[in-house]
C-alpha positions as CSV (number, residue, x, y, z in Angstrom):
1,X,-0.2,0.2,0.0
2,X,1.1,3.4,-0.9
3,X,-0.3,7.1,-0.2
4,X,0.2,9.5,-3.3
5,X,0.7,13.1,-2.5
6,X,0.5,15.5,-5.3
7,X,2.5,18.8,-5.4
8,X,1.9,21.5,-7.6
9,X,4.4,24.8,-8.4
10,X,3.7,27.7,-10.7
11,X,7.4,28.2,-11.7
12,X,10.5,26.3,-11.3
13,X,12.6,25.8,-8.1
14,X,13.3,23.5,-5.4
15,X,11.6,23.7,-1.7
16,X,12.6,22.0,1.5
17,X,9.9,19.2,2.5
18,X,9.5,17.4,5.9
19,X,7.7,14.2,5.9
20,X,6.1,12.8,8.9
21,X,3.5,9.8,9.7
22,X,1.0,10.2,12.5
23,X,-0.2,6.3,12.2
24,X,0.3,3.6,9.8
25,X,-1.9,0.4,9.4
26,X,-0.4,-2.4,6.6
27,X,-3.0,-4.1,4.3
28,X,-3.9,-6.6,7.2
29,X,-4.7,-3.6,9.4
30,X,-1.7,-4.1,11.7
31,X,0.4,-1.4,13.0
32,X,3.5,-0.6,10.9
33,X,6.8,1.3,11.5
34,X,7.1,3.6,8.6
35,X,10.5,5.3,8.0
36,X,9.8,8.9,6.7
37,X,12.8,10.9,5.8
38,X,12.8,14.9,5.2
39,X,14.3,16.0,1.9
40,X,13.8,18.3,-1.0
41,X,11.2,18.4,-3.8
42,X,12.3,19.9,-7.1
43,X,9.8,21.7,-9.5
44,X,10.6,21.9,-13.2
45,X,8.7,23.1,-16.1
46,X,8.3,19.9,-18.5
47,X,5.3,17.7,-20.5
48,X,2.7,15.8,-19.2
49,X,2.4,12.2,-19.5
50,X,1.7,11.1,-23.2
51,X,-0.6,8.2,-22.6
52,X,-2.4,7.0,-19.2
53,X,-0.3,3.6,-19.1
54,X,3.2,6.0,-19.2
55,X,5.1,8.2,-16.7
56,X,5.9,11.8,-17.1
57,X,8.8,12.3,-19.6
58,X,11.9,13.0,-17.9
59,X,14.8,14.9,-19.0
60,X,17.6,12.6,-17.4
61,X,20.7,14.6,-18.4
62,X,19.3,18.4,-17.7
63,X,19.6,19.5,-21.2
64,X,16.1,20.9,-21.5
65,X,15.0,17.7,-23.9
66,X,13.2,15.1,-22.5
67,X,14.8,11.9,-23.7
68,X,13.2,9.4,-21.4
69,X,9.4,10.2,-23.6
70,X,7.7,7.0,-21.9
71,X,8.8,8.2,-18.4
72,X,10.1,5.1,-17.1
73,X,13.3,6.4,-15.9
74,X,15.4,4.9,-18.5
75,X,16.5,6.3,-21.9
76,X,16.7,3.4,-24.4
77,X,14.9,2.4,-27.6
78,X,11.6,2.2,-26.1
79,X,11.4,5.7,-25.9
80,X,11.7,6.7,-30.0
81,X,9.3,4.0,-30.3
82,X,6.9,5.4,-27.9
83,X,7.4,9.1,-29.4
84,X,6.7,7.9,-32.7
85,X,3.4,6.7,-31.7
86,X,2.2,10.0,-29.8
87,X,4.0,12.4,-32.3
88,X,0.2,13.7,-33.4
89,X,-0.7,14.0,-29.7
90,X,-1.8,17.4,-28.3
91,X,0.7,17.2,-25.7
92,X,3.4,16.8,-28.2
93,X,2.8,19.3,-30.8
94,X,2.1,21.7,-28.0
95,X,5.6,21.1,-26.1
96,X,7.6,21.3,-29.2
97,X,10.5,22.8,-27.1
98,X,10.7,19.2,-24.9
99,X,11.0,16.9,-28.1
100,X,12.8,18.7,-30.7
101,X,15.6,16.6,-30.5
102,X,17.1,17.6,-33.8
103,X,16.6,21.2,-33.3
104,X,14.5,22.3,-36.3
105,X,11.8,24.0,-34.5
106,X,9.1,21.5,-34.8
107,X,8.5,17.8,-33.8
108,X,8.1,15.0,-36.5
109,X,9.6,11.6,-37.4
110,X,13.0,13.0,-37.7
111,X,12.7,13.7,-34.3
112,X,11.9,9.9,-33.6
113,X,15.0,8.9,-35.6
114,X,17.3,11.5,-34.0
115,X,16.3,10.4,-30.3
116,X,16.7,6.8,-31.8
117,X,20.7,7.5,-33.1
118,X,21.3,9.0,-29.3
119,X,19.9,5.9,-27.6
120,X,22.5,3.5,-29.4
121,X,25.1,5.8,-29.3
122,X,27.9,4.0,-27.1
């Protein structure tokens, strides 16, 4: 069992976050002893998930484009394939800056091939 917490920001930045747990019961309704750790949360501008079964795209190397298109935390050949299937989606076409891998100012199949070549480079 997990608890999901949604945070929203209207600008980029970081903020400290304090986590505390007052009581926690497991699936069998027994007391459990959770470990809560304080930390930081970072807010970055970026696209939303392209499909309900996918994660949120990620910019794994901080270069401003979101190579991890399917949002699974790994940049591999699944990402250009996923982009190819979602090229015409509103999320991709309204966020050209995040998916323009060849730098021509538009998102099209050339970006899929550019992303694929990046995924197979040593």
